[in-house]
LODODREN-723720 format. One line per field, with one value per residue (C-alpha): x negated, y negated, z. Coordinates in nm, 3 decimals, decimal comma. Layout:
N
px c(X  ...)
py c(Y  ...)
pz c(Z  ...)
% end
This chain:
338
px c(-2,879  -3,009  -2,822  -3,084  -3,052  -2,671  -2,695  -2,934  -2,710  -2,412  -2,617  -2,733  -2,372  -2,280  -2,577  -2,467  -2,101  -2,171  -2,431  -2,308  -2,005  -1,941  -2,065  -2,369  -2,538  -2,866  -3,199  -3,388  -3,639  -3,371  -3,210  -3,547  -3,581  -3,253  -3,270  -3,397  -3,628  -3,786  -3,448  -3,383  -3,709  -3,628  -3,278  -3,393  -3,718  -3,965  -3,852  -3,790  -3,592  -3,386  -3,306  -3,195  -2,996  -2,825  -2,728  -2,583  -2,370  -2,250  -2,156  -1,955  -1,755  -1,740  -1,625  -1,286  -1,218  -1,295  -1,636  -1,536  -1,660  -1,387  -1,335  -1,606  -1,365  -1,282  -1,642  -1,712  -2,093  -2,198  -2,548  -2,689  -2,902  -2,614  -2,564  -2,853  -3,131  -3,423  -3,676  -3,666  -3,850  -3,608  -3,513  -3,177  -3,115  -2,899  -2,633  -2,305  -2,010  -1,670  -1,453  -1,085  -0,957  -1,061  -1,162  -0,818  -0,641  -0,851  -0,775  -0,402  -0,427  -0,615  -0,369  -0,078  -0,240  -0,298  0,065  0,236  0,394  0,400  0,055  -0,110  -0,397  -0,649  -0,498  -0,495  -0,859  -0,962  -0,758  -0,890  -1,249  -1,197  -1,021  -1,287  -1,562  -1,383  -1,266  -1,515  -1,887  -2,093  -2,059  -1,680  -1,592  -1,397  -1,022  -0,988  -1,151  -0,827  -0,596  -0,474  -0,376  -0,165  0,187  0,185  0,447  0,589  0,820  0,534  0,607  0,392  0,097  0,251  0,570  0,377  0,172  0,489  0,656  0,352  0,289  0,656  0,671  0,358  0,512  0,856  0,698  0,559  0,903  1,062  0,784  0,797  1,179  1,185  1,417  1,286  1,388  1,387  1,439  1,575  1,632  1,928  1,925  1,839  2,144  2,329  2,474  2,287  2,527  2,302  1,971  1,706  1,939  1,800  1,904  1,806  1,799  1,743  1,538  1,589  1,490  1,291  1,436  1,391  1,694  1,722  1,356  1,414  1,291  1,545  1,535  1,832  1,919  2,191  2,207  2,277  2,374  2,064  2,052  2,041  2,348  2,554  2,563  2,701  2,606  2,842  2,746  3,001  2,882  2,592  2,337  2,502  2,838  2,877  3,024  3,346  3,193  2,905  2,556  2,448  2,700  2,619  2,758  2,891  2,769  2,436  2,319  2,074  1,810  1,588  1,234  1,098  1,343  1,237  1,031  0,945  0,929  0,885  0,934  1,289  1,312  1,548  1,425  1,392  1,583  1,908  2,168  2,236  2,512  2,515  2,370  2,051  2,033  1,736  1,972  2,180  1,916  2,044  2,307  2,648  2,771  2,787  2,415  2,322  1,943  1,968  2,155  1,931  1,935  1,734  1,570  1,513  1,179  1,112  1,097  1,431  1,469  1,633  1,983  1,947  2,256  2,449  2,697  2,415  2,225  2,543  2,574  2,212  2,257  2,551  2,347  2,058  2,294  2,462  2,198  2,129  2,496  2,525  2,527  2,307  2,348  2,117  2,247  2,561  2,699  2,675  3,007  2,977  3,239  3,207  3,140  2,987)
py c(-0,388  -0,032  0,233  0,217  -0,162  -0,139  0,112  -0,112  -0,415  -0,224  -0,115  -0,473  -0,589  -0,328  -0,437  -0,802  -0,715  -0,498  -0,725  -1,079  -1,299  -1,674  -1,704  -1,482  -1,562  -1,378  -1,481  -1,258  -1,178  -1,077  -0,844  -0,677  -0,620  -0,431  -0,071  0,149  -0,123  0,095  0,137  -0,236  -0,317  -0,071  -0,216  -0,578  -0,546  -0,836  -1,195  -1,258  -0,933  -1,010  -1,360  -1,229  -0,941  -1,169  -1,411  -1,126  -1,007  -1,361  -1,412  -1,089  -1,191  -1,569  -1,604  -1,530  -1,298  -1,580  -1,642  -1,967  -2,039  -2,012  -2,285  -2,263  -2,161  -1,851  -1,735  -1,392  -1,423  -1,758  -1,907  -2,258  -2,159  -2,017  -2,206  -2,442  -2,519  -2,298  -2,541  -2,737  -2,450  -2,429  -2,093  -1,924  -1,987  -1,784  -1,565  -1,430  -1,227  -1,392  -1,116  -1,102  -1,116  -1,305  -1,145  -1,219  -1,071  -0,755  -0,724  -0,748  -0,474  -0,243  -0,312  -0,230  0,098  0,192  0,121  0,296  0,640  0,704  0,866  1,123  1,010  1,170  0,986  0,657  0,692  0,764  0,475  0,231  0,324  0,289  -0,047  -0,188  -0,073  -0,208  -0,544  -0,650  -0,689  -0,539  -0,871  -0,850  -0,803  -0,507  -0,564  -0,537  -0,881  -1,022  -0,818  -1,125  -1,293  -1,005  -0,912  -0,616  -0,343  -0,306  -0,022  0,214  0,582  0,803  0,972  1,320  1,189  0,973  1,275  1,480  1,201  1,142  1,512  1,572  1,272  1,394  1,737  1,605  1,371  1,678  1,839  1,516  1,455  1,812  1,827  2,145  2,250  2,307  2,509  2,286  2,370  2,082  2,028  1,843  1,507  1,508  1,604  1,768  2,117  2,409  2,411  2,167  2,269  2,449  2,498  2,584  2,408  2,461  2,115  1,927  1,629  1,292  0,993  0,892  0,585  0,393  0,265  0,141  0,237  0,598  0,773  0,987  1,246  1,197  1,533  1,755  2,077  2,424  2,752  2,962  3,296  3,517  3,342  3,405  3,785  4,014  4,379  4,656  4,987  5,180  5,082  4,893  4,723  4,387  4,254  3,926  3,658  3,524  3,177  3,329  3,192  2,921  2,712  2,351  2,047  1,769  1,508  1,348  1,434  1,249  1,435  1,252  1,327  1,322  1,606  1,830  2,108  2,324  2,274  2,563  2,647  2,741  3,050  3,332  3,660  3,957  4,174  3,977  4,016  3,691  3,507  3,530  3,179  3,315  3,622  3,612  3,723  3,408  3,139  2,942  2,682  2,731  2,461  2,168  2,165  1,978  1,921  1,858  2,179  2,413  2,792  3,016  3,358  3,570  3,535  3,193  2,854  2,680  2,362  2,064  1,972  1,685  1,729  1,429  1,425  1,406  1,142  0,929  0,977  0,879  0,568  0,469  0,547  0,326  0,035  0,040  0,207  -0,101  -0,103  0,268  0,435  0,743  1,018  1,314  1,627  1,441  1,373  1,009  0,838  0,639  0,420  0,285  -0,079  -0,151)
pz c(-3,087  -3,039  -2,840  -2,562  -2,548  -2,526  -2,243  -2,049  -2,107  -1,965  -1,663  -1,610  -1,618  -1,355  -1,142  -1,153  -1,094  -0,789  -0,628  -0,686  -0,648  -0,647  -0,288  -0,350  -0,683  -0,749  -0,895  -1,136  -0,863  -0,611  -0,868  -0,922  -0,546  -0,514  -0,384  -0,664  -0,789  -1,055  -1,222  -1,194  -1,371  -1,651  -1,694  -1,688  -1,883  -1,880  -1,828  -2,195  -2,236  -1,926  -2,054  -2,393  -2,246  -1,996  -2,273  -2,485  -2,194  -2,123  -2,489  -2,484  -2,177  -2,204  -2,566  -2,717  -3,011  -3,254  -3,100  -2,933  -2,582  -2,320  -2,056  -1,792  -1,517  -1,727  -1,766  -1,620  -1,626  -1,482  -1,458  -1,516  -1,816  -2,018  -2,345  -2,273  -2,521  -2,414  -2,557  -2,234  -2,066  -1,774  -1,627  -1,630  -1,264  -1,031  -1,191  -1,055  -1,177  -1,135  -0,992  -1,092  -0,732  -0,420  -0,092  0,053  -0,250  -0,234  0,138  0,058  -0,207  0,028  0,310  0,078  -0,020  0,343  0,438  0,149  0,189  -0,186  -0,170  0,055  0,279  0,043  -0,255  -0,062  0,040  -0,319  -0,462  -0,201  -0,280  -0,657  -0,626  -0,397  -0,632  -0,939  -0,803  -0,538  -0,477  -0,197  -0,015  0,012  0,381  0,512  0,469  0,848  0,869  0,727  0,952  1,134  0,807  0,674  0,779  1,014  0,981  1,332  1,222  1,140  1,207  1,426  1,256  1,233  1,074  0,827  0,720  0,660  0,462  0,242  0,176  0,097  -0,138  -0,316  -0,376  -0,471  -0,729  -0,904  -0,939  -1,060  -1,311  -1,447  -1,430  -1,221  -0,942  -0,591  -0,287  0,021  0,387  0,593  0,963  1,109  1,280  1,652  1,856  1,567  1,586  1,433  1,137  0,949  1,104  0,898  0,603  0,261  -0,057  -0,419  -0,575  -0,897  -0,768  -0,940  -0,725  -0,417  -0,245  0,079  0,268  0,627  0,698  0,586  0,273  0,087  -0,188  -0,420  -0,572  -0,714  -0,510  -0,650  -0,497  -0,447  -0,638  -0,328  -0,190  -0,503  -0,469  -0,198  -0,126  -0,247  -0,082  -0,288  -0,637  -0,786  -0,556  -0,607  -0,722  -0,902  -0,682  -0,830  -0,889  -1,083  -1,069  -1,146  -0,957  -0,864  -0,691  -0,910  -0,662  -0,582  -0,232  -0,004  0,198  0,445  0,339  0,693  0,777  0,488  0,645  0,344  -0,034  -0,278  -0,645  -0,740  -0,957  -1,047  -0,891  -1,126  -0,877  -0,915  -1,186  -1,362  -1,540  -1,922  -1,955  -1,805  -2,029  -2,272  -2,551  -2,511  -2,490  -2,790  -2,693  -2,845  -3,090  -3,064  -2,986  -2,667  -2,650  -2,274  -2,188  -1,986  -2,019  -1,791  -1,779  -1,473  -1,298  -1,447  -1,281  -1,291  -1,490  -1,323  -1,437  -1,685  -1,900  -2,030  -1,741  -1,486  -1,684  -1,682  -1,307  -1,250  -1,459  -1,239  -0,926  -1,041  -1,106  -0,763  -0,540  -0,318  -0,210  -0,133  0,208  0,259  0,517  0,556  0,375  0,267  -0,080  -0,186  -0,244  -0,566  -0,722  -1,070  -0,998  -1,339)
% end
């Protein structure tokens, strides 16, 4: 088969897939009358070319790797003339593409995409369009037609809160995926004192979880560089704090994602003196070598804390997470129940 013939066969397959399903098979004439008829005629060729091309496509999709014909209910390209002796002079008949999901199943997938908070609205719209194009035909009804058949989430948040949750999750995913720390600004719960309102944390983000209808960021928080130093008018611009940066909490902390107001890159400013572990002259880990130990330079993005002790703690968290209690801006109490 020539390259041009292969290209036309692929385009014919796409034409059949997009414009037919089991309830809406198409004749050769109806395919030729689709919008853009000139293209359809070029793709299909004359009647003999169409018949041969259709049979080649059907063979490719309806036979297994050994060339044996699959059971008829597994055929992807279905028409009465397939596999029949052409000497009888009968036509191919109406053809349809057997889609991998039903209308109801596609409606469920689209509904699930619309209800998730794991993606931003732009990402959800794009994914919905691609799934509908890939899995359904133009005859598939709008998913809203099945609204009464699908479970409705009565605990849905208001639109503004949903937008914040989805945007925050999208940004947090980036830091988790790239193993970078983040500066987050969080607000307190309604009715709380100002002690926990609009506080900034520098965190190593590890997990996004949902518990009791709330989404949480599970992180290990660190002291921020500017909070580690205090002014000294009588000597150098800054004095090292006695704890020395970087200092971090040993615990995992939960932050409600809907109460995170700002998310930014965490870095070490060039204007701040740093601990020796962040000095470019001491970047090589001291023996014994720990491939997960992180060493930093000023002005660079900060790597998340993924040393062995934290990996062990995360493994414990994953094993007992369903039984844990989360509070906003509070350390998570974990007992070794393994």
